Structure formats: C-alpha cells, structure tokens
PyMOL Python script that loads the backbone (N, CA, C, O; Angstrom):
from pymol import cmd

cmd.read_pdbstr("""\
ATOM      1  N   UNK A   1       0.083  -1.883  13.790  1.00  0.00           N
ATOM      2  CA  UNK A   1       0.802  -2.866  13.037  1.00  0.00           C
ATOM      3  C   UNK A   1       2.182  -2.364  12.623  1.00  0.00           C
ATOM      4  O   UNK A   1       3.177  -3.051  12.853  1.00  0.00           O
ATOM      5  N   UNK A   2       2.260  -1.194  12.026  1.00  0.00           N
ATOM      6  CA  UNK A   2       3.511  -0.663  11.504  1.00  0.00           C
ATOM      7  C   UNK A   2       4.457  -0.312  12.639  1.00  0.00           C
ATOM      8  O   UNK A   2       4.073   0.324  13.620  1.00  0.00           O
ATOM      9  N   UNK A   3       5.714  -0.743  12.481  1.00  0.00           N
ATOM     10  CA  UNK A   3       6.727  -0.419  13.474  1.00  0.00           C
ATOM     11  C   UNK A   3       7.837   0.426  12.868  1.00  0.00           C
ATOM     12  O   UNK A   3       8.915   0.542  13.451  1.00  0.00           O
ATOM     13  N   UNK A   4       7.584   1.024  11.693  1.00  0.00           N
ATOM     14  CA  UNK A   4       8.572   1.878  11.045  1.00  0.00           C
ATOM     15  C   UNK A   4       8.599   3.245  11.718  1.00  0.00           C
ATOM     16  O   UNK A   4       7.606   3.677  12.304  1.00  0.00           O
ATOM     17  N   UNK A   5       9.727   3.911  11.631  1.00  0.00           N
ATOM     18  CA  UNK A   5       9.850   5.273  12.140  1.00  0.00           C
ATOM     19  C   UNK A   5      10.301   6.164  11.005  1.00  0.00           C
ATOM     20  O   UNK A   5      11.361   5.907  10.436  1.00  0.00           O
ATOM     21  N   UNK A   6       9.574   7.176  10.648  1.00  0.00           N
ATOM     22  CA  UNK A   6       8.237   7.504  11.136  1.00  0.00           C
ATOM     23  C   UNK A   6       7.237   6.443  10.689  1.00  0.00           C
ATOM     24  O   UNK A   6       7.436   5.748   9.692  1.00  0.00           O
ATOM     25  N   UNK A   7       6.180   6.346  11.442  1.00  0.00           N
ATOM     26  CA  UNK A   7       5.161   5.323  11.167  1.00  0.00           C
ATOM     27  C   UNK A   7       4.493   5.561   9.816  1.00  0.00           C
ATOM     28  O   UNK A   7       4.260   6.700   9.414  1.00  0.00           O
ATOM     29  N   UNK A   8       4.194   4.473   9.132  1.00  0.00           N
ATOM     30  CA  UNK A   8       3.467   4.553   7.864  1.00  0.00           C
ATOM     31  C   UNK A   8       2.009   4.918   8.151  1.00  0.00           C
ATOM     32  O   UNK A   8       1.539   4.752   9.276  1.00  0.00           O
ATOM     33  N   UNK A   9       1.294   5.412   7.140  1.00  0.00           N
ATOM     34  CA  UNK A   9      -0.115   5.760   7.335  1.00  0.00           C
ATOM     35  C   UNK A   9      -0.943   4.549   7.763  1.00  0.00           C
ATOM     36  O   UNK A   9      -0.677   3.422   7.345  1.00  0.00           O
ATOM     37  N   UNK A  10      -1.932   4.793   8.586  1.00  0.00           N
ATOM     38  CA  UNK A  10      -2.829   3.728   9.051  1.00  0.00           C
ATOM     39  C   UNK A  10      -3.623   3.155   7.878  1.00  0.00           C
ATOM     40  O   UNK A  10      -3.748   3.796   6.835  1.00  0.00           O
ATOM     41  N   UNK A  11      -4.152   1.963   8.051  1.00  0.00           N
ATOM     42  CA  UNK A  11      -4.897   1.280   6.999  1.00  0.00           C
ATOM     43  C   UNK A  11      -6.174   1.964   6.581  1.00  0.00           C
ATOM     44  O   UNK A  11      -6.731   1.631   5.535  1.00  0.00           O
ATOM     45  N   UNK A  12      -6.659   2.913   7.364  1.00  0.00           N
ATOM     46  CA  UNK A  12      -7.893   3.636   7.032  1.00  0.00           C
ATOM     47  C   UNK A  12      -7.622   5.076   6.606  1.00  0.00           C
ATOM     48  O   UNK A  12      -8.554   5.816   6.291  1.00  0.00           O
ATOM     49  N   UNK A  13      -6.349   5.477   6.596  1.00  0.00           N
ATOM     50  CA  UNK A  13      -5.974   6.849   6.223  1.00  0.00           C
ATOM     51  C   UNK A  13      -6.113   7.054   4.718  1.00  0.00           C
ATOM     52  O   UNK A  13      -5.996   6.098   3.951  1.00  0.00           O
ATOM     53  N   UNK A  14      -6.362   8.292   4.287  1.00  0.00           N
ATOM     54  CA  UNK A  14      -6.487   8.568   2.853  1.00  0.00           C
ATOM     55  C   UNK A  14      -5.242   8.179   2.057  1.00  0.00           C
ATOM     56  O   UNK A  14      -5.352   7.818   0.886  1.00  0.00           O
ATOM     57  N   UNK A  15      -4.068   8.245   2.668  1.00  0.00           N
ATOM     58  CA  UNK A  15      -2.824   7.892   1.980  1.00  0.00           C
ATOM     59  C   UNK A  15      -2.296   6.526   2.412  1.00  0.00           C
ATOM     60  O   UNK A  15      -1.086   6.305   2.432  1.00  0.00           O
ATOM     61  N   UNK A  16      -3.198   5.615   2.755  1.00  0.00           N
ATOM     62  CA  UNK A  16      -2.813   4.308   3.297  1.00  0.00           C
ATOM     63  C   UNK A  16      -1.921   3.498   2.364  1.00  0.00           C
ATOM     64  O   UNK A  16      -1.166   2.652   2.843  1.00  0.00           O
ATOM     65  N   UNK A  17      -1.976   3.717   1.063  1.00  0.00           N
ATOM     66  CA  UNK A  17      -1.168   2.949   0.136  1.00  0.00           C
ATOM     67  C   UNK A  17       0.281   3.421   0.081  1.00  0.00           C
ATOM     68  O   UNK A  17       1.086   2.870  -0.669  1.00  0.00           O
ATOM     69  N   UNK A  18       0.612   4.434   0.869  1.00  0.00           N
ATOM     70  CA  UNK A  18       1.984   4.911   0.945  1.00  0.00           C
ATOM     71  C   UNK A  18       2.804   4.100   1.945  1.00  0.00           C
ATOM     72  O   UNK A  18       3.996   4.359   2.115  1.00  0.00           O
ATOM     73  N   UNK A  19       2.193   3.135   2.603  1.00  0.00           N
ATOM     74  CA  UNK A  19       2.897   2.285   3.566  1.00  0.00           C
ATOM     75  C   UNK A  19       3.865   1.359   2.845  1.00  0.00           C
ATOM     76  O   UNK A  19       3.756   1.154   1.636  1.00  0.00           O
ATOM     77  N   UNK A  20       4.801   0.809   3.584  1.00  0.00           N
ATOM     78  CA  UNK A  20       5.816  -0.085   3.017  1.00  0.00           C
ATOM     79  C   UNK A  20       5.259  -1.468   2.712  1.00  0.00           C
ATOM     80  O   UNK A  20       4.382  -1.975   3.411  1.00  0.00           O
ATOM     81  N   UNK A  21       5.789  -2.058   1.659  1.00  0.00           N
ATOM     82  CA  UNK A  21       5.435  -3.433   1.289  1.00  0.00           C
ATOM     83  C   UNK A  21       6.160  -4.380   2.239  1.00  0.00           C
ATOM     84  O   UNK A  21       7.375  -4.280   2.411  1.00  0.00           O
ATOM     85  N   UNK A  22       5.416  -5.302   2.857  1.00  0.00           N
ATOM     86  CA  UNK A  22       6.035  -6.291   3.738  1.00  0.00           C
ATOM     87  C   UNK A  22       6.004  -7.682   3.117  1.00  0.00           C
ATOM     88  O   UNK A  22       6.793  -8.543   3.506  1.00  0.00           O
ATOM     89  N   UNK A  23       5.123  -7.914   2.176  1.00  0.00           N
ATOM     90  CA  UNK A  23       5.062  -9.198   1.470  1.00  0.00           C
ATOM     91  C   UNK A  23       4.590  -8.931   0.052  1.00  0.00           C
ATOM     92  O   UNK A  23       3.429  -8.589  -0.175  1.00  0.00           O
ATOM     93  N   UNK A  24       5.497  -9.090  -0.897  1.00  0.00           N
ATOM     94  CA  UNK A  24       5.145  -8.871  -2.288  1.00  0.00           C
ATOM     95  C   UNK A  24       4.985 -10.185  -3.016  1.00  0.00           C
ATOM     96  O   UNK A  24       5.912 -10.995  -3.044  1.00  0.00           O
ATOM     97  N   UNK A  25       3.841 -10.407  -3.597  1.00  0.00           N
ATOM     98  CA  UNK A  25       3.559 -11.617  -4.361  1.00  0.00           C
ATOM     99  C   UNK A  25       3.203 -11.186  -5.778  1.00  0.00           C
ATOM    100  O   UNK A  25       2.067 -11.338  -6.229  1.00  0.00           O
ATOM    101  N   UNK A  26       4.199 -10.647  -6.464  1.00  0.00           N
ATOM    102  CA  UNK A  26       3.953 -10.080  -7.782  1.00  0.00           C
ATOM    103  C   UNK A  26       3.491 -11.132  -8.780  1.00  0.00           C
ATOM    104  O   UNK A  26       2.703 -10.824  -9.674  1.00  0.00           O
ATOM    105  N   UNK A  27       3.961 -12.356  -8.647  1.00  0.00           N
ATOM    106  CA  UNK A  27       3.518 -13.430  -9.534  1.00  0.00           C
ATOM    107  C   UNK A  27       2.041 -13.729  -9.378  1.00  0.00           C
ATOM    108  O   UNK A  27       1.392 -14.195 -10.315  1.00  0.00           O
ATOM    109  N   UNK A  28       1.508 -13.463  -8.193  1.00  0.00           N
ATOM    110  CA  UNK A  28       0.091 -13.668  -7.926  1.00  0.00           C
ATOM    111  C   UNK A  28      -0.696 -12.374  -8.083  1.00  0.00           C
ATOM    112  O   UNK A  28      -1.927 -12.390  -8.055  1.00  0.00           O
ATOM    113  N   UNK A  29       0.003 -11.255  -8.246  1.00  0.00           N
ATOM    114  CA  UNK A  29      -0.663  -9.988  -8.520  1.00  0.00           C
ATOM    115  C   UNK A  29      -1.086  -9.186  -7.312  1.00  0.00           C
ATOM    116  O   UNK A  29      -1.999  -8.367  -7.424  1.00  0.00           O
ATOM    117  N   UNK A  30      -0.457  -9.385  -6.142  1.00  0.00           N
ATOM    118  CA  UNK A  30      -0.833  -8.602  -4.968  1.00  0.00           C
ATOM    119  C   UNK A  30       0.354  -8.399  -4.044  1.00  0.00           C
ATOM    120  O   UNK A  30       1.334  -9.144  -4.093  1.00  0.00           O
ATOM    121  N   UNK A  31       0.251  -7.375  -3.199  1.00  0.00           N
ATOM    122  CA  UNK A  31       1.255  -7.080  -2.180  1.00  0.00           C
ATOM    123  C   UNK A  31       0.554  -6.688  -0.885  1.00  0.00           C
ATOM    124  O   UNK A  31      -0.491  -6.038  -0.903  1.00  0.00           O
ATOM    125  N   UNK A  32       1.139  -7.089   0.234  1.00  0.00           N
ATOM    126  CA  UNK A  32       0.624  -6.728   1.556  1.00  0.00           C
ATOM    127  C   UNK A  32       1.457  -5.588   2.102  1.00  0.00           C
ATOM    128  O   UNK A  32       2.686  -5.663   2.118  1.00  0.00           O
ATOM    129  N   UNK A  33       0.798  -4.537   2.548  1.00  0.00           N
ATOM    130  CA  UNK A  33       1.483  -3.396   3.151  1.00  0.00           C
ATOM    131  C   UNK A  33       1.520  -3.564   4.662  1.00  0.00           C
ATOM    132  O   UNK A  33       0.733  -4.329   5.220  1.00  0.00           O
ATOM    133  N   UNK A  34       2.421  -2.860   5.326  1.00  0.00           N
ATOM    134  CA  UNK A  34       2.604  -3.032   6.770  1.00  0.00           C
ATOM    135  C   UNK A  34       1.399  -2.575   7.587  1.00  0.00           C
ATOM    136  O   UNK A  34       1.303  -2.899   8.771  1.00  0.00           O
ATOM    137  N   UNK A  35       0.483  -1.833   6.979  1.00  0.00           N
ATOM    138  CA  UNK A  35      -0.708  -1.383   7.702  1.00  0.00           C
ATOM    139  C   UNK A  35      -1.909  -2.305   7.480  1.00  0.00           C
ATOM    140  O   UNK A  35      -3.026  -1.975   7.879  1.00  0.00           O
ATOM    141  N   UNK A  36      -1.682  -3.460   6.844  1.00  0.00           N
ATOM    142  CA  UNK A  36      -2.743  -4.433   6.652  1.00  0.00           C
ATOM    143  C   UNK A  36      -3.512  -4.301   5.353  1.00  0.00           C
ATOM    144  O   UNK A  36      -4.425  -5.089   5.106  1.00  0.00           O
ATOM    145  N   UNK A  37      -3.177  -3.337   4.516  1.00  0.00           N
ATOM    146  CA  UNK A  37      -3.843  -3.142   3.235  1.00  0.00           C
ATOM    147  C   UNK A  37      -3.233  -4.089   2.206  1.00  0.00           C
ATOM    148  O   UNK A  37      -2.015  -4.258   2.155  1.00  0.00           O
ATOM    149  N   UNK A  38      -4.091  -4.707   1.383  1.00  0.00           N
ATOM    150  CA  UNK A  38      -3.635  -5.543   0.282  1.00  0.00           C
ATOM    151  C   UNK A  38      -3.870  -4.761  -0.999  1.00  0.00           C
ATOM    152  O   UNK A  38      -4.979  -4.290  -1.253  1.00  0.00           O
ATOM    153  N   UNK A  39      -2.813  -4.622  -1.815  1.00  0.00           N
ATOM    154  CA  UNK A  39      -2.898  -3.890  -3.072  1.00  0.00           C
ATOM    155  C   UNK A  39      -2.745  -4.888  -4.213  1.00  0.00           C
ATOM    156  O   UNK A  39      -1.822  -5.703  -4.218  1.00  0.00           O
ATOM    157  N   UNK A  40      -3.655  -4.816  -5.178  1.00  0.00           N
ATOM    158  CA  UNK A  40      -3.626  -5.716  -6.323  1.00  0.00           C
ATOM    159  C   UNK A  40      -3.054  -4.998  -7.537  1.00  0.00           C
ATOM    160  O   UNK A  40      -3.129  -3.773  -7.635  1.00  0.00           O
ATOM    161  N   UNK A  41      -2.483  -5.764  -8.457  1.00  0.00           N
ATOM    162  CA  UNK A  41      -1.822  -5.160  -9.612  1.00  0.00           C
ATOM    163  C   UNK A  41      -2.782  -4.416 -10.533  1.00  0.00           C
ATOM    164  O   UNK A  41      -2.340  -3.578 -11.320  1.00  0.00           O
ATOM    165  N   UNK A  42      -4.082  -4.696 -10.457  1.00  0.00           N
ATOM    166  CA  UNK A  42      -5.054  -3.976 -11.285  1.00  0.00           C
ATOM    167  C   UNK A  42      -5.490  -2.667 -10.632  1.00  0.00           C
ATOM    168  O   UNK A  42      -6.448  -2.031 -11.072  1.00  0.00           O
ATOM    169  N   UNK A  43      -4.767  -2.266  -9.564  1.00  0.00           N
ATOM    170  CA  UNK A  43      -4.949  -1.003  -8.846  1.00  0.00           C
ATOM    171  C   UNK A  43      -6.140  -1.017  -7.899  1.00  0.00           C
ATOM    172  O   UNK A  43      -6.530   0.036  -7.395  1.00  0.00           O
ATOM    173  N   UNK A  44      -6.720  -2.171  -7.648  1.00  0.00           N
ATOM    174  CA  UNK A  44      -7.733  -2.274  -6.604  1.00  0.00           C
ATOM    175  C   UNK A  44      -7.029  -2.527  -5.284  1.00  0.00           C
ATOM    176  O   UNK A  44      -5.890  -2.992  -5.267  1.00  0.00           O
ATOM    177  N   UNK A  45      -7.697  -2.227  -4.179  1.00  0.00           N
ATOM    178  CA  UNK A  45      -7.101  -2.433  -2.861  1.00  0.00           C
ATOM    179  C   UNK A  45      -8.157  -2.977  -1.905  1.00  0.00           C
ATOM    180  O   UNK A  45      -9.335  -2.629  -1.989  1.00  0.00           O
ATOM    181  N   UNK A  46      -7.713  -3.827  -1.006  1.00  0.00           N
ATOM    182  CA  UNK A  46      -8.538  -4.307   0.085  1.00  0.00           C
ATOM    183  C   UNK A  46      -8.001  -3.631   1.328  1.00  0.00           C
ATOM    184  O   UNK A  46      -6.906  -3.950   1.791  1.00  0.00           O
ATOM    185  N   UNK A  47      -8.769  -2.696   1.871  1.00  0.00           N
ATOM    186  CA  UNK A  47      -8.309  -1.896   3.001  1.00  0.00           C
ATOM    187  C   UNK A  47      -8.327  -2.708   4.285  1.00  0.00           C
ATOM    188  O   UNK A  47      -9.002  -3.735   4.368  1.00  0.00           O
ATOM    189  N   UNK A  48      -7.595  -2.255   5.274  1.00  0.00           N
ATOM    190  CA  UNK A  48      -7.455  -2.970   6.533  1.00  0.00           C
ATOM    191  C   UNK A  48      -8.791  -3.160   7.250  1.00  0.00           C
ATOM    192  O   UNK A  48      -8.945  -4.111   8.016  1.00  0.00           O
ATOM    193  N   UNK A  49      -9.750  -2.279   7.017  1.00  0.00           N
ATOM    194  CA  UNK A  49     -11.048  -2.407   7.679  1.00  0.00           C
ATOM    195  C   UNK A  49     -12.026  -3.290   6.895  1.00  0.00           C
ATOM    196  O   UNK A  49     -13.194  -3.407   7.267  1.00  0.00           O
ATOM    197  N   UNK A  50     -11.545  -3.916   5.800  1.00  0.00           N
ATOM    198  CA  UNK A  50     -12.370  -4.828   5.033  1.00  0.00           C
ATOM    199  C   UNK A  50     -13.044  -4.215   3.826  1.00  0.00           C
ATOM    200  O   UNK A  50     -13.623  -4.936   3.013  1.00  0.00           O
ATOM    201  N   UNK A  51     -12.983  -2.898   3.689  1.00  0.00           N
ATOM    202  CA  UNK A  51     -13.591  -2.251   2.528  1.00  0.00           C
ATOM    203  C   UNK A  51     -12.708  -2.446   1.304  1.00  0.00           C
ATOM    204  O   UNK A  51     -11.485  -2.536   1.414  1.00  0.00           O
ATOM    205  N   UNK A  52     -13.334  -2.510   0.149  1.00  0.00           N
ATOM    206  CA  UNK A  52     -12.604  -2.567  -1.112  1.00  0.00           C
ATOM    207  C   UNK A  52     -12.594  -1.174  -1.710  1.00  0.00           C
ATOM    208  O   UNK A  52     -13.548  -0.414  -1.543  1.00  0.00           O
ATOM    209  N   UNK A  53     -11.532  -0.842  -2.397  1.00  0.00           N
ATOM    210  CA  UNK A  53     -11.452   0.479  -2.999  1.00  0.00           C
ATOM    211  C   UNK A  53     -10.501   0.483  -4.177  1.00  0.00           C
ATOM    212  O   UNK A  53      -9.708  -0.441  -4.357  1.00  0.00           O
ATOM    213  N   UNK A  54     -10.588   1.506  -4.955  1.00  0.00           N
ATOM    214  CA  UNK A  54      -9.717   1.695  -6.107  1.00  0.00           C
ATOM    215  C   UNK A  54      -8.482   2.432  -5.622  1.00  0.00           C
ATOM    216  O   UNK A  54      -8.606   3.480  -4.988  1.00  0.00           O
ATOM    217  N   UNK A  55      -7.301   1.918  -5.902  1.00  0.00           N
ATOM    218  CA  UNK A  55      -6.055   2.496  -5.404  1.00  0.00           C
ATOM    219  C   UNK A  55      -5.900   3.953  -5.823  1.00  0.00           C
ATOM    220  O   UNK A  55      -5.360   4.751  -5.058  1.00  0.00           O
ATOM    221  N   UNK A  56      -6.353   4.318  -7.005  1.00  0.00           N
ATOM    222  CA  UNK A  56      -6.199   5.687  -7.471  1.00  0.00           C
ATOM    223  C   UNK A  56      -7.055   6.661  -6.671  1.00  0.00           C
ATOM    224  O   UNK A  56      -6.814   7.868  -6.714  1.00  0.00           O
ATOM    225  N   UNK A  57      -8.039   6.165  -5.948  1.00  0.00           N
ATOM    226  CA  UNK A  57      -8.880   7.041  -5.126  1.00  0.00           C
ATOM    227  C   UNK A  57      -8.408   7.079  -3.688  1.00  0.00           C
ATOM    228  O   UNK A  57      -8.890   7.893  -2.900  1.00  0.00           O
ATOM    229  N   UNK A  58      -7.468   6.205  -3.331  1.00  0.00           N
ATOM    230  CA  UNK A  58      -7.046   6.093  -1.939  1.00  0.00           C
ATOM    231  C   UNK A  58      -5.741   6.810  -1.684  1.00  0.00           C
ATOM    232  O   UNK A  58      -5.625   7.526  -0.689  1.00  0.00           O
ATOM    233  N   UNK A  59      -4.760   6.643  -2.543  1.00  0.00           N
ATOM    234  CA  UNK A  59      -3.418   7.179  -2.278  1.00  0.00           C
ATOM    235  C   UNK A  59      -3.050   8.260  -3.276  1.00  0.00           C
ATOM    236  O   UNK A  59      -3.501   8.260  -4.422  1.00  0.00           O
ATOM    237  N   UNK A  60      -2.226   9.171  -2.817  1.00  0.00           N
ATOM    238  CA  UNK A  60      -1.761  10.197  -3.729  1.00  0.00           C
ATOM    239  C   UNK A  60      -0.254  10.387  -3.680  1.00  0.00           C
ATOM    240  O   UNK A  60       0.319  10.924  -4.628  1.00  0.00           O
ATOM    241  N   UNK A  61       0.411   9.963  -2.605  1.00  0.00           N
ATOM    242  CA  UNK A  61       1.855  10.153  -2.517  1.00  0.00           C
ATOM    243  C   UNK A  61       2.446   9.170  -1.531  1.00  0.00           C
ATOM    244  O   UNK A  61       1.784   8.780  -0.569  1.00  0.00           O
ATOM    245  N   UNK A  62       3.703   8.757  -1.761  1.00  0.00           N
ATOM    246  CA  UNK A  62       4.349   7.845  -0.817  1.00  0.00           C
ATOM    247  C   UNK A  62       4.713   8.553   0.474  1.00  0.00           C
ATOM    248  O   UNK A  62       4.983   9.754   0.481  1.00  0.00           O
ATOM    249  N   UNK A  63       4.719   7.803   1.568  1.00  0.00           N
ATOM    250  CA  UNK A  63       5.096   8.363   2.859  1.00  0.00           C
ATOM    251  C   UNK A  63       6.594   8.550   2.921  1.00  0.00           C
ATOM    252  O   UNK A  63       7.344   7.882   2.209  1.00  0.00           O
ATOM    253  N   UNK A  64       7.023   9.454   3.767  1.00  0.00           N
ATOM    254  CA  UNK A  64       8.448   9.655   3.970  1.00  0.00           C
ATOM    255  C   UNK A  64       9.070   8.372   4.490  1.00  0.00           C
ATOM    256  O   UNK A  64       8.557   7.759   5.426  1.00  0.00           O
ATOM    257  N   UNK A  65      10.171   7.970   3.884  1.00  0.00           N
ATOM    258  CA  UNK A  65      10.859   6.774   4.333  1.00  0.00           C
ATOM    259  C   UNK A  65      10.265   5.486   3.821  1.00  0.00           C
ATOM    260  O   UNK A  65      10.755   4.410   4.165  1.00  0.00           O
ATOM    261  N   UNK A  66       9.218   5.556   3.006  1.00  0.00           N
ATOM    262  CA  UNK A  66       8.598   4.346   2.480  1.00  0.00           C
ATOM    263  C   UNK A  66       9.487   3.716   1.425  1.00  0.00           C
ATOM    264  O   UNK A  66       9.661   4.281   0.346  1.00  0.00           O
ATOM    265  N   UNK A  67      10.042   2.575   1.715  1.00  0.00           N
ATOM    266  CA  UNK A  67      10.961   1.922   0.796  1.00  0.00           C
ATOM    267  C   UNK A  67      10.234   0.892  -0.051  1.00  0.00           C
ATOM    268  O   UNK A  67       9.360   0.173   0.435  1.00  0.00           O
ATOM    269  N   UNK A  68      10.603   0.830  -1.310  1.00  0.00           N
ATOM    270  CA  UNK A  68      10.069  -0.177  -2.200  1.00  0.00           C
ATOM    271  C   UNK A  68      11.184  -1.176  -2.453  1.00  0.00           C
ATOM    272  O   UNK A  68      12.299  -0.787  -2.802  1.00  0.00           O
ATOM    273  N   UNK A  69      10.897  -2.448  -2.282  1.00  0.00           N
ATOM    274  CA  UNK A  69      11.909  -3.476  -2.497  1.00  0.00           C
ATOM    275  C   UNK A  69      12.168  -3.654  -3.985  1.00  0.00           C
ATOM    276  O   UNK A  69      11.325  -3.312  -4.813  1.00  0.00           O
ATOM    277  N   UNK A  70      13.326  -4.187  -4.318  1.00  0.00           N
ATOM    278  CA  UNK A  70      13.726  -4.388  -5.707  1.00  0.00           C
ATOM    279  C   UNK A  70      12.655  -5.173  -6.455  1.00  0.00           C
ATOM    280  O   UNK A  70      12.174  -6.200  -5.976  1.00  0.00           O
ATOM    281  N   UNK A  71      12.293  -4.684  -7.620  1.00  0.00           N
ATOM    282  CA  UNK A  71      11.324  -5.374  -8.453  1.00  0.00           C
ATOM    283  C   UNK A  71       9.882  -5.031  -8.136  1.00  0.00           C
ATOM    284  O   UNK A  71       8.977  -5.504  -8.823  1.00  0.00           O
ATOM    285  N   UNK A  72       9.646  -4.230  -7.125  1.00  0.00           N
ATOM    286  CA  UNK A  72       8.277  -3.862  -6.742  1.00  0.00           C
ATOM    287  C   UNK A  72       8.005  -2.427  -7.134  1.00  0.00           C
ATOM    288  O   UNK A  72       8.919  -1.604  -7.191  1.00  0.00           O
ATOM    289  N   UNK A  73       6.764  -2.135  -7.402  1.00  0.00           N
ATOM    290  CA  UNK A  73       6.360  -0.772  -7.674  1.00  0.00           C
ATOM    291  C   UNK A  73       5.329  -0.345  -6.661  1.00  0.00           C
ATOM    292  O   UNK A  73       4.571  -1.171  -6.152  1.00  0.00           O
ATOM    293  N   UNK A  74       5.295   0.923  -6.367  1.00  0.00           N
ATOM    294  CA  UNK A  74       4.321   1.456  -5.425  1.00  0.00           C
ATOM    295  C   UNK A  74       3.093   1.877  -6.205  1.00  0.00           C
ATOM    296  O   UNK A  74       3.210   2.494  -7.264  1.00  0.00           O
ATOM    297  N   UNK A  75       1.917   1.549  -5.694  1.00  0.00           N
ATOM    298  CA  UNK A  75       0.678   1.886  -6.352  1.00  0.00           C
ATOM    299  C   UNK A  75       0.217   3.252  -5.862  1.00  0.00           C
ATOM    300  O   UNK A  75      -0.214   3.392  -4.718  1.00  0.00           O
ATOM    301  N   UNK A  76       0.308   4.261  -6.726  1.00  0.00           N
ATOM    302  CA  UNK A  76      -0.144   5.599  -6.360  1.00  0.00           C
ATOM    303  C   UNK A  76      -0.984   6.153  -7.496  1.00  0.00           C
ATOM    304  O   UNK A  76      -0.960   5.640  -8.615  1.00  0.00           O
ATOM    305  N   UNK A  77      -1.718   7.194  -7.196  1.00  0.00           N
ATOM    306  CA  UNK A  77      -2.591   7.803  -8.195  1.00  0.00           C
ATOM    307  C   UNK A  77      -1.799   8.274  -9.400  1.00  0.00           C
ATOM    308  O   UNK A  77      -0.711   8.834  -9.271  1.00  0.00           O
ATOM    309  N   UNK A  78      -2.359   8.040 -10.556  1.00  0.00           N
ATOM    310  CA  UNK A  78      -1.757   8.506 -11.775  1.00  0.00           C
ATOM    311  C   UNK A  78      -0.591   7.660 -12.261  1.00  0.00           C
ATOM    312  O   UNK A  78       0.014   7.980 -13.284  1.00  0.00           O
ATOM    313  N   UNK A  79      -0.261   6.578 -11.542  1.00  0.00           N
ATOM    314  CA  UNK A  79       0.924   5.800 -11.902  1.00  0.00           C
ATOM    315  C   UNK A  79       0.631   4.540 -12.487  1.00  0.00           C
ATOM    316  O   UNK A  79       1.547   3.793 -12.833  1.00  0.00           O
TER     317      UNK A  79
END
""", "prot")
cmd.dss("prot")
cmd.show_as("cartoon", "prot")
cmd.util.cbc("prot")
cmd.orient("prot")
C-alpha cells in the first residue's frame, strides 16, 4: 500500500503506527495510515489484518520521514 520512500512500516509490523496519515478525520476521532491501519483518538487501533489493539502496545517511535499534517498528532507510546 505505502508508496513513500523509505517505505513506512507494514500494517502488521510492531511499529505500524509510525506510518504516515493519509486521511485524518479528527472530528470523528480517527485517522487512516498509509499501511491500512486505523488509529482512534482513544489510542486504540484497528490493524490492517483486522486485529484490534492498543496503540501504546503497537508503536514506539515514528518512522524516518513520517510526516504529520498540520493539526494532526501521531499516536505513539507514552504520548
């Protein structure tokens, strides 16, 4: 799915939440990442393979080159 260079982490990778936001719906409380993961504002995530998980258990650091659009925040552990 991701066409960024360097590529963002895959939707099943431990750091999958470090991928770039491609659709942010902050008013609705969720954002879609380029690897197919949906991140919710309550720090839950719907992974690309259909599993649900807690964002703090999935990601620990942003990927190199991962840009956050104005007004958006990246969901990472401890944040």
